[in-house]
One Martini backbone bead per residue (centre of mass of N, CA, C, O) as a GRO file, in nm:
protein
  159
    1MET     BB    1   0.099   0.034   0.021
    2THR     BB    2   0.073   0.358  -0.006
    3TYR     BB    3   0.151   0.619   0.173
    4THR     BB    4  -0.011   0.849   0.056
    5ILE     BB    5  -0.299   0.722   0.081
    6TRP     BB    6  -0.283   0.672   0.377
    7PHE     BB    7  -0.230   0.952   0.475
    8ALA     BB    8  -0.484   1.079   0.354
    9ALA     BB    9  -0.691   0.908   0.499
   10GLU     BB   10  -0.607   0.982   0.782
   11LEU     BB   11  -0.629   1.289   0.762
   12LEU     BB   12  -0.914   1.334   0.639
   13ASN     BB   13  -1.069   1.168   0.857
   14ALA     BB   14  -0.976   1.343   1.096
   15LEU     BB   15  -1.101   1.606   0.986
   16LEU     BB   16  -1.385   1.523   0.962
   17ALA     BB   17  -1.432   1.442   1.262
   18GLY     BB   18  -1.362   1.728   1.359
   19PHE     BB   19  -1.582   1.880   1.212
   20LEU     BB   20  -1.828   1.734   1.335
   21PHE     BB   21  -1.750   1.775   1.629
   22ALA     BB   22  -1.766   2.085   1.619
   23PHE     BB   23  -2.062   2.097   1.564
   24ALA     BB   24  -2.156   1.926   1.819
   25VAL     BB   25  -1.970   2.117   2.050
   26VAL     BB   26  -1.996   2.427   1.921
   27VAL     BB   27  -2.186   2.533   1.701
   28MET     BB   28  -2.470   2.444   1.797
   29PRO     BB   29  -2.437   2.532   2.097
   30GLY     BB   30  -2.367   2.832   2.022
   31ILE     BB   31  -2.667   2.876   1.870
   32ARG     BB   32  -2.899   2.772   2.068
   33SER     BB   33  -2.965   3.053   2.226
   34LEU     BB   34  -3.084   3.163   2.006
   35PRO     BB   35  -3.320   3.286   1.845
   36ASP     BB   36  -3.477   3.146   1.590
   37ARG     BB   37  -3.404   3.350   1.362
   38ASP     BB   38  -3.096   3.360   1.434
   39PHE     BB   39  -3.039   3.065   1.417
   40LEU     BB   40  -3.111   3.029   1.113
   41ARG     BB   41  -2.925   3.243   1.005
   42ALA     BB   42  -2.662   3.125   1.104
   43PHE     BB   43  -2.696   2.859   0.946
   44GLN     BB   44  -2.709   2.979   0.667
   45ARG     BB   45  -2.423   3.090   0.669
   46ILE     BB   46  -2.261   2.836   0.746
   47ASP     BB   47  -2.381   2.659   0.505
   48GLY     BB   48  -2.311   2.855   0.271
   49VAL     BB   49  -2.009   2.790   0.264
   50ILE     BB   50  -2.053   2.492   0.179
   51GLN     BB   51  -2.252   2.541  -0.073
   52ARG     BB   52  -2.033   2.721  -0.231
   53GLY     BB   53  -1.761   2.541  -0.234
   54SER     BB   54  -1.541   2.490  -0.040
   55PRO     BB   55  -1.239   2.365  -0.096
   56ALA     BB   56  -1.158   2.245   0.179
   57PHE     BB   57  -1.409   2.093   0.230
   58LEU     BB   58  -1.409   1.918  -0.020
   59LEU     BB   59  -1.152   1.775   0.023
   60VAL     BB   60  -1.233   1.647   0.292
   61TRP     BB   61  -1.498   1.503   0.216
   62LEU     BB   62  -1.416   1.361  -0.056
   63GLY     BB   63  -1.128   1.264   0.028
   64SER     BB   64  -1.203   1.068   0.258
   65ALA     BB   65  -1.371   0.868   0.077
   66VAL     BB   66  -1.163   0.802  -0.147
   67SER     BB   67  -0.913   0.723   0.023
   68LEU     BB   68  -1.052   0.496   0.185
   69ILE     BB   69  -1.141   0.322  -0.052
   70GLY     BB   70  -0.853   0.299  -0.172
   71VAL     BB   71  -0.722   0.163   0.068
   72ALA     BB   72  -0.918  -0.083   0.089
   73LEU     BB   73  -0.855  -0.190  -0.188
   74VAL     BB   74  -0.555  -0.225  -0.165
   75ALA     BB   75  -0.565  -0.407   0.089
   76PHE     BB   76  -0.757  -0.629  -0.015
   77LEU     BB   77  -0.579  -0.706  -0.275
   78GLY     BB   78  -0.265  -0.702  -0.111
   79THR     BB   79  -0.367  -0.838   0.158
   80HIS     BB   80  -0.358  -0.984   0.472
   81GLY     BB   81  -0.587  -0.992   0.718
   82GLU     BB   82  -0.721  -0.767   0.943
   83ALA     BB   83  -0.685  -0.496   0.799
   84ARG     BB   84  -0.862  -0.538   0.550
   85TRP     BB   85  -1.127  -0.557   0.727
   86LEU     BB   86  -1.108  -0.282   0.866
   87LEU     BB   87  -1.104  -0.108   0.599
   88ALA     BB   88  -1.363  -0.214   0.481
   89GLY     BB   89  -1.538  -0.133   0.713
   90ALA     BB   90  -1.471   0.172   0.706
   91ALA     BB   91  -1.575   0.224   0.425
   92VAL     BB   92  -1.868   0.141   0.482
   93ALA     BB   93  -1.918   0.326   0.729
   94HIS     BB   94  -1.875   0.586   0.567
   95VAL     BB   95  -2.114   0.549   0.371
   96VAL     BB   96  -2.342   0.470   0.586
   97GLY     BB   97  -2.260   0.678   0.850
   98VAL     BB   98  -2.203   0.951   0.670
   99GLN     BB   99  -2.303   0.989   0.371
  100LEU     BB  100  -2.603   0.897   0.380
  101PRO     BB  101  -2.710   1.090   0.599
  102THR     BB  102  -2.622   1.345   0.462
  103MET     BB  103  -2.795   1.308   0.191
  104THR     BB  104  -3.089   1.223   0.341
  105ILE     BB  105  -3.085   1.449   0.589
  106ASN     BB  106  -2.895   1.700   0.621
  107ILE     BB  107  -2.932   1.834   0.352
  108PRO     BB  108  -3.237   1.864   0.340
  109LEU     BB  109  -3.248   2.037   0.589
  110ASN     BB  110  -3.064   2.268   0.489
  111ASN     BB  111  -3.238   2.339   0.249
  112CYS     BB  112  -3.482   2.434   0.406
  113VAL     BB  113  -3.338   2.663   0.544
  114GLN     BB  114  -3.234   2.804   0.288
  115ALA     BB  115  -3.530   2.857   0.166
  116ALA     BB  116  -3.587   3.048   0.384
  117ASP     BB  117  -3.761   3.355   0.443
  118LEU     BB  118  -3.688   3.520   0.734
  119ASP     BB  119  -3.835   3.804   0.667
  120THR     BB  120  -4.143   3.678   0.613
  121LEU     BB  121  -4.182   3.512   0.841
  122GLU     BB  122  -4.355   3.403   1.091
  123ASP     BB  123  -4.281   3.319   1.408
  124ASN     BB  124  -4.424   3.033   1.402
  125ALA     BB  125  -4.276   2.934   1.143
  126VAL     BB  126  -3.989   2.958   1.264
  127ALA     BB  127  -4.036   2.770   1.507
  128ASP     BB  128  -4.119   2.520   1.329
  129LEU     BB  129  -3.852   2.499   1.170
  130ARG     BB  130  -3.668   2.454   1.400
  131ALA     BB  131  -3.810   2.208   1.523
  132ALA     BB  132  -3.760   2.031   1.255
  133PHE     BB  133  -3.447   2.061   1.255
  134GLU     BB  134  -3.251   2.052   1.509
  135PRO     BB  135  -3.288   1.773   1.644
  136ARG     BB  136  -3.235   1.604   1.394
  137TRP     BB  137  -2.966   1.713   1.299
  138ASN     BB  138  -2.813   1.645   1.565
  139ARG     BB  139  -2.857   1.347   1.578
  140TRP     BB  140  -2.719   1.286   1.299
  141ASN     BB  141  -2.452   1.418   1.366
  142LEU     BB  142  -2.371   1.241   1.603
  143GLY     BB  143  -2.359   0.980   1.435
  144ARG     BB  144  -2.144   1.078   1.230
  145THR     BB  145  -1.933   1.141   1.437
  146SER     BB  146  -1.897   0.863   1.562
  147VAL     BB  147  -1.810   0.717   1.302
  148ALA     BB  148  -1.569   0.899   1.226
  149CYS     BB  149  -1.404   0.852   1.496
  150VAL     BB  150  -1.373   0.546   1.455
  151ILE     BB  151  -1.226   0.557   1.186
  152ALA     BB  152  -0.982   0.725   1.278
  153ALA     BB  153  -0.894   0.517   1.492
  154VAL     BB  154  -0.845   0.291   1.302
  155LEU     BB  155  -0.636   0.430   1.121
  156ALA     BB  156  -0.440   0.494   1.359
  157SER     BB  157  -0.401   0.172   1.458
  158LEU     BB  158  -0.267   0.119   1.192
  159PRO     BB  159   0.035   0.055   1.007
   0.00000   0.00000   0.00000
């Protein structure tokens, strides 16, 4: 297995776990105490950076998946033993536990918040939007964070 792809998988997956962790323990708790309209506006701005295609974010997000799948394929085809199964499991966990919930739950929730015209919505509609968004988004983000942290730990533990 080439050192470059291994290093990329370790680094990018650690950065991804840290990114998700920061949202779980800093960003979302940091804006939690804001009034509903301000909370949603803050989330729109934060998510807007991501949706506009931040190159650093895209590198980490896409690179973590591509490099991990690449490492798993190289290891599975070229080595024997436990490491190849751990890497294959990590790649599957990344797709199922990080990418899939992101695509099917977190991004649709983000898009719903992005589509809201917070300047024209009535207060009760803003409160309803937040209530439909925040708990579900946080719950799924915590799941993604947990999976990403386990993957980063597995990658760090292998030679």
